[in-house]
C-alpha positions as a Markdown table, in Angstrom:
| # | Residue | x | y | z |
|---|---|---|---|---|
| 1 | Unk | 6.1 | -1.7 | -5.2 |
| 2 | Unk | 4.5 | 1.5 | -4.1 |
| 3 | Unk | 1.0 | 0.8 | -3.0 |
| 4 | Unk | -0.8 | 2.3 | -6.0 |
| 5 | Unk | -4.2 | 2.6 | -4.3 |
| 6 | Unk | -2.8 | 5.0 | -1.8 |
| 7 | Unk | -0.8 | 6.9 | -4.4 |
| 8 | Unk | -3.9 | 7.3 | -6.7 |
| 9 | Unk | -6.2 | 8.4 | -3.9 |
| 10 | Unk | -3.7 | 11.0 | -2.6 |
| 11 | Unk | -3.0 | 12.3 | -6.1 |
| 12 | Unk | -6.6 | 12.8 | -6.8 |
| 13 | Unk | -6.9 | 15.2 | -3.9 |
| 14 | Unk | -3.6 | 16.9 | -4.2 |
| 15 | Unk | -4.6 | 18.1 | -7.7 |
| 16 | Unk | -8.3 | 18.5 | -7.1 |
| 17 | Unk | -10.0 | 21.5 | -8.7 |
| 18 | Unk | -13.8 | 21.3 | -8.3 |
| 19 | Unk | -15.6 | 20.0 | -5.2 |
| 20 | Unk | -16.5 | 16.3 | -5.2 |
| 21 | Unk | -16.9 | 13.3 | -3.0 |
| 22 | Unk | -16.2 | 10.2 | -5.1 |
| 23 | Unk | -16.2 | 6.4 | -4.8 |
| 24 | Unk | -14.1 | 4.6 | -7.3 |
| 25 | Unk | -13.1 | 1.1 | -8.1 |
| 26 | Unk | -9.7 | 0.2 | -9.5 |
| 27 | Unk | -9.1 | -3.3 | -10.9 |
| 28 | Unk | -5.5 | -4.2 | -11.8 |
| 29 | Unk | -3.9 | -7.2 | -13.5 |
| 30 | Unk | -0.1 | -7.6 | -13.0 |
| 31 | Unk | 2.3 | -10.3 | -14.2 |
| 32 | Unk | 3.8 | -10.3 | -10.6 |
| 33 | Unk | 2.8 | -8.6 | -7.4 |
| 34 | Unk | 6.1 | -7.0 | -6.2 |
| 35 | Unk | 6.3 | -5.0 | -3.0 |
| 36 | Unk | 9.4 | -2.9 | -2.7 |
| 37 | Unk | 11.2 | -5.1 | -5.1 |
| 38 | Unk | 10.2 | -8.4 | -3.5 |
| 39 | Unk | 7.7 | -10.7 | -5.1 |
| 40 | Unk | 4.5 | -11.5 | -3.1 |
| 41 | Unk | 3.2 | -14.1 | -5.5 |
| 42 | Unk | 6.4 | -16.2 | -6.2 |
| 43 | Unk | 6.6 | -14.3 | -9.5 |
| 44 | Unk | 3.1 | -15.4 | -10.6 |
| 45 | Unk | 0.3 | -13.1 | -11.8 |
| 46 | Unk | -2.0 | -11.3 | -9.5 |
| 47 | Unk | -5.5 | -9.8 | -9.7 |
| 48 | Unk | -5.9 | -6.8 | -7.5 |
| 49 | Unk | -8.9 | -4.6 | -6.6 |
| 50 | Unk | -9.0 | -1.2 | -4.9 |
| 51 | Unk | -12.1 | 0.5 | -3.5 |
| 52 | Unk | -11.5 | 4.2 | -2.8 |
| 53 | Unk | -13.4 | 7.1 | -1.3 |
| 54 | Unk | -12.1 | 10.6 | -1.8 |
| 55 | Unk | -13.7 | 13.8 | -0.4 |
| 56 | Unk | -12.8 | 17.4 | -1.5 |
| 57 | Unk | -11.9 | 18.2 | 2.1 |
| 58 | Unk | -8.7 | 16.2 | 1.5 |
| 59 | Unk | -9.8 | 13.1 | 3.4 |
| 60 | Unk | -9.6 | 9.7 | 1.6 |
| 61 | Unk | -10.0 | 6.1 | 2.6 |
| 62 | Unk | -10.2 | 2.7 | 1.0 |
| 63 | Unk | -9.7 | -1.0 | 0.9 |
| 64 | Unk | -7.3 | -2.9 | -1.4 |
| 65 | Unk | -6.9 | -6.7 | -2.0 |
| 66 | Unk | -4.7 | -9.0 | -3.9 |
| 67 | Unk | -3.9 | -12.7 | -4.1 |
| 68 | Unk | -0.5 | -13.6 | -2.6 |
| 69 | Unk | 1.7 | -16.7 | -2.4 |
| 70 | Unk | 4.5 | -16.9 | 0.3 |
| 71 | Unk | 4.9 | -20.7 | -0.1 |
| 72 | Unk | 3.2 | -23.8 | 1.5 |
| 73 | Unk | 1.0 | -23.1 | 4.5 |
| 74 | Unk | 0.9 | -19.4 | 4.0 |
| 75 | Unk | -2.0 | -17.0 | 3.3 |
| 76 | Unk | -3.5 | -16.7 | -0.2 |
| 77 | Unk | -5.0 | -13.2 | 0.2 |
| 78 | Unk | -3.9 | -9.8 | 1.3 |
| 79 | Unk | -6.5 | -7.2 | 2.3 |
| 80 | Unk | -5.4 | -3.7 | 3.2 |
| 81 | Unk | -7.3 | -0.8 | 4.8 |
| 82 | Unk | -6.0 | 2.8 | 4.7 |
| 83 | Unk | -7.1 | 6.3 | 5.6 |
| 84 | Unk | -5.3 | 9.6 | 4.8 |
| 85 | Unk | -5.4 | 13.3 | 4.1 |
| 86 | Unk | -4.0 | 14.9 | 1.0 |
| 87 | Unk | -3.8 | 18.5 | -0.1 |
| 88 | Unk | -1.8 | 21.3 | -1.7 |
| 89 | Unk | -1.2 | 21.6 | -5.5 |
| 90 | Unk | 1.6 | 19.6 | -7.0 |
| 91 | Unk | 1.3 | 21.5 | -10.2 |
| 92 | Unk | 1.6 | 25.0 | -8.8 |
| 93 | Unk | 3.4 | 24.6 | -5.4 |
| 94 | Unk | 3.6 | 21.4 | -3.5 |
| 95 | Unk | 1.2 | 18.5 | -2.8 |
| 96 | Unk | 1.3 | 16.6 | 0.5 |
| 97 | Unk | -0.1 | 13.3 | 1.7 |
| 98 | Unk | -0.2 | 11.7 | 5.2 |
| 99 | Unk | -2.0 | 8.6 | 6.4 |
| 100 | Unk | -1.9 | 5.1 | 7.8 |
| 101 | Unk | -2.3 | 1.6 | 6.2 |
| 102 | Unk | -3.0 | -1.7 | 7.8 |
| 103 | Unk | -1.9 | -4.8 | 5.9 |
| 104 | Unk | -4.0 | -7.9 | 6.8 |
| 105 | Unk | -3.6 | -11.5 | 5.8 |
| 106 | Unk | -6.8 | -13.5 | 6.6 |
| 107 | Unk | -6.1 | -16.8 | 8.5 |
| 108 | Unk | -2.5 | -15.7 | 9.1 |
| 109 | Unk | -2.9 | -12.8 | 11.5 |
| 110 | Unk | 0.7 | -13.1 | 12.7 |
| 111 | Unk | 1.7 | -11.5 | 9.4 |
| 112 | Unk | -0.5 | -8.4 | 9.9 |
| 113 | Unk | 1.4 | -5.1 | 10.1 |
| 114 | Unk | 0.8 | -1.4 | 10.1 |
| 115 | Unk | 2.6 | 1.6 | 8.6 |
| 116 | Unk | 2.4 | 5.4 | 8.8 |
| 117 | Unk | 3.4 | 7.5 | 5.9 |
| 118 | Unk | 4.0 | 11.1 | 4.9 |
| 119 | Unk | 4.9 | 12.4 | 1.4 |
| 120 | Unk | 5.5 | 15.5 | -0.7 |
| 121 | Unk | 5.0 | 15.9 | -4.5 |
| 122 | Unk | 6.0 | 18.5 | -7.0 |
| 123 | Unk | 5.3 | 18.2 | -10.7 |
| 124 | Unk | 6.4 | 14.8 | -11.9 |
| 125 | Unk | 8.3 | 13.9 | -8.7 |
| 126 | Unk | 6.9 | 12.5 | -5.4 |
| 127 | Unk | 8.7 | 11.4 | -2.3 |
| 128 | Unk | 7.4 | 9.5 | 0.7 |
| 129 | Unk | 8.6 | 8.3 | 4.1 |
| 130 | Unk | 7.0 | 5.2 | 5.8 |
| 131 | Unk | 7.4 | 4.0 | 9.3 |
| 132 | Unk | 6.3 | 0.7 | 10.9 |
| 133 | Unk | 6.6 | -0.5 | 14.5 |
| 134 | Unk | 6.7 | -4.1 | 13.2 |
| 135 | Unk | 8.1 | -3.8 | 9.7 |
| 136 | Unk | 7.6 | -6.8 | 7.3 |
| 137 | Unk | 5.6 | -8.6 | 10.1 |
| 138 | Unk | 8.6 | -8.7 | 12.4 |
| 139 | Unk | 8.8 | -7.6 | 16.0 |
| 140 | Unk | 11.1 | -4.7 | 15.2 |
| 141 | Unk | 10.6 | -1.2 | 13.8 |
| 142 | Unk | 11.7 | 0.0 | 10.4 |
| 143 | Unk | 11.6 | 2.8 | 7.8 |
| 144 | Unk | 11.2 | 3.0 | 4.1 |
| 145 | Unk | 12.0 | 6.1 | 2.0 |
| 146 | Unk | 11.2 | 6.3 | -1.6 |
| 147 | Unk | 11.3 | 8.6 | -4.6 |
| 148 | Unk | 9.0 | 8.2 | -7.6 |
| 149 | Unk | 9.0 | 9.9 | -11.0 |
| 150 | Unk | 6.3 | 10.0 | -13.7 |
| 151 | Unk | 7.6 | 12.1 | -16.6 |
| 152 | Unk | 5.1 | 12.8 | -19.4 |
| 153 | Unk | 6.2 | 11.8 | -22.9 |
| 154 | Unk | 4.6 | 12.4 | -26.3 |
| 155 | Unk | 1.8 | 10.2 | -27.6 |
| 156 | Unk | 0.3 | 9.3 | -24.2 |
| 157 | Unk | 3.6 | 7.7 | -23.0 |
| 158 | Unk | 5.3 | 8.4 | -19.7 |
| 159 | Unk | 8.7 | 7.5 | -18.2 |
| 160 | Unk | 8.4 | 5.8 | -14.8 |
| 161 | Unk | 11.2 | 5.7 | -12.2 |
| 162 | Unk | 11.4 | 4.5 | -8.6 |
| 163 | Unk | 14.1 | 4.1 | -6.0 |
| 164 | Unk | 13.5 | 3.0 | -2.4 |
| 165 | Unk | 15.5 | 2.1 | 0.7 |
| 166 | Unk | 14.4 | 0.0 | 3.7 |
| 167 | Unk | 16.2 | 0.2 | 7.0 |
| 168 | Unk | 15.6 | -0.5 | 10.6 |
| 169 | Unk | 16.2 | -2.8 | 13.6 |
| 170 | Unk | 14.9 | -6.0 | 12.1 |
| 171 | Unk | 17.3 | -8.6 | 10.7 |
| 172 | Unk | 16.8 | -11.7 | 8.5 |
| 173 | Unk | 19.9 | -13.1 | 6.7 |
| 174 | Unk | 21.5 | -9.8 | 7.6 |
| 175 | Unk | 20.8 | -6.3 | 8.8 |
| 176 | Unk | 17.7 | -4.7 | 7.3 |
| 177 | Unk | 19.3 | -2.5 | 4.7 |
| 178 | Unk | 17.6 | -3.1 | 1.3 |
| 179 | Unk | 17.5 | -1.0 | -1.8 |
| 180 | Unk | 15.0 | -1.5 | -4.6 |
| 181 | Unk | 14.6 | 0.4 | -7.9 |
| 182 | Unk | 12.5 | 0.2 | -11.0 |
| 183 | Unk | 12.5 | 1.9 | -14.4 |
| 184 | Unk | 9.7 | 1.6 | -16.9 |
| 185 | Unk | 7.3 | 3.0 | -19.4 |
| 186 | Unk | 3.6 | 3.8 | -19.0 |
| 187 | Unk | 1.0 | 4.2 | -21.8 |
| 188 | Unk | -2.5 | 5.6 | -21.5 |
| 189 | Unk | -4.9 | 3.7 | -23.8 |
| 190 | Unk | -8.4 | 5.1 | -23.5 |
| 191 | Unk | -9.6 | 4.3 | -20.0 |
| 192 | Unk | -6.7 | 1.9 | -19.4 |
| 193 | Unk | -3.2 | 2.5 | -18.1 |
| 194 | Unk | -0.5 | 0.0 | -19.2 |
| 195 | Unk | 2.9 | -0.2 | -17.8 |
| 196 | Unk | 6.1 | -2.3 | -18.2 |
| 197 | Unk | 8.9 | -1.9 | -15.7 |
| 198 | Unk | 12.3 | -3.5 | -14.8 |
| 199 | Unk | 12.6 | -4.2 | -11.1 |
| 200 | Unk | 15.9 | -4.8 | -9.3 |
| 201 | Unk | 17.5 | -4.4 | -5.9 |
| 202 | Unk | 19.7 | -5.9 | -3.2 |
| 203 | Unk | 19.6 | -6.7 | 0.5 |
| 204 | Unk | 18.5 | -9.2 | 3.1 |
| 205 | Unk | 15.0 | -9.4 | 1.7 |
| 206 | Unk | 16.4 | -10.7 | -1.6 |
| 207 | Unk | 15.0 | -8.3 | -4.2 |
| 208 | Unk | 15.4 | -9.6 | -7.7 |
| 209 | Unk | 15.5 | -8.4 | -11.3 |
| 210 | Unk | 12.5 | -9.0 | -13.5 |
| 211 | Unk | 10.2 | -7.3 | -16.0 |
| 212 | Unk | 6.7 | -6.7 | -14.7 |
| 213 | Unk | 3.7 | -5.8 | -16.8 |
| 214 | Unk | 0.4 | -4.3 | -15.6 |
| 215 | Unk | -2.9 | -3.0 | -16.8 |
| 216 | Unk | -5.3 | -1.0 | -14.7 |
| 217 | Unk | -8.4 | 1.1 | -15.0 |
| 218 | Unk | -10.6 | 3.2 | -12.7 |
| 219 | Unk | -14.4 | 2.9 | -12.6 |
| 220 | Unk | -16.7 | 4.6 | -13.2 |
| 221 | Unk | -15.1 | 5.7 | -16.5 |
| 222 | Unk | -15.3 | 9.4 | -17.2 |
| 223 | Unk | -18.0 | 10.4 | -19.7 |
| 224 | Unk | -16.8 | 11.9 | -23.0 |
């Protein structure tokens, strides 16, 4: 999964028109929390909440949390903190987005990890490169490169596409060379965004195929 709280905060600023400094809250309900094609909840539902701050200078920051389940004796909660800077105009030229995110697992600090990211966007396409000195909570460095498409369709629908590739020095049941991809449909229903996607992949991290459904909104709702 692409961390949606970062994508939303960056997109807000990359396409900003008028000056603002906004706080927003983004609750999300998903049938399974997948991260880069790998379930984080043993394929059970997750309730997620993002707290975002975006300034018209391009600076943004936020916190994001979700329930997780990695098996017996593991953490139950993930809490992430991120800061970044976004700018440009993805509609007219190019948008850009750079930042850092810290993934924290209370009462299981050994799993904490950090990533740096940089991305470019143009129209309906966005690409991003991630680097971690301790990828997937290992002692080795690694990279993740991804491409994402959100293609508008009639009647408030959109076609959603994603492909990502993880690689680096870490090794689990084999070398860290994992591919994940997703294809789905989004639908804007008033103040809510609904999505259904098929997730699949292959590699040492054991990505799997599954339909995942989500519903999200951003508060405060825009006034009519």
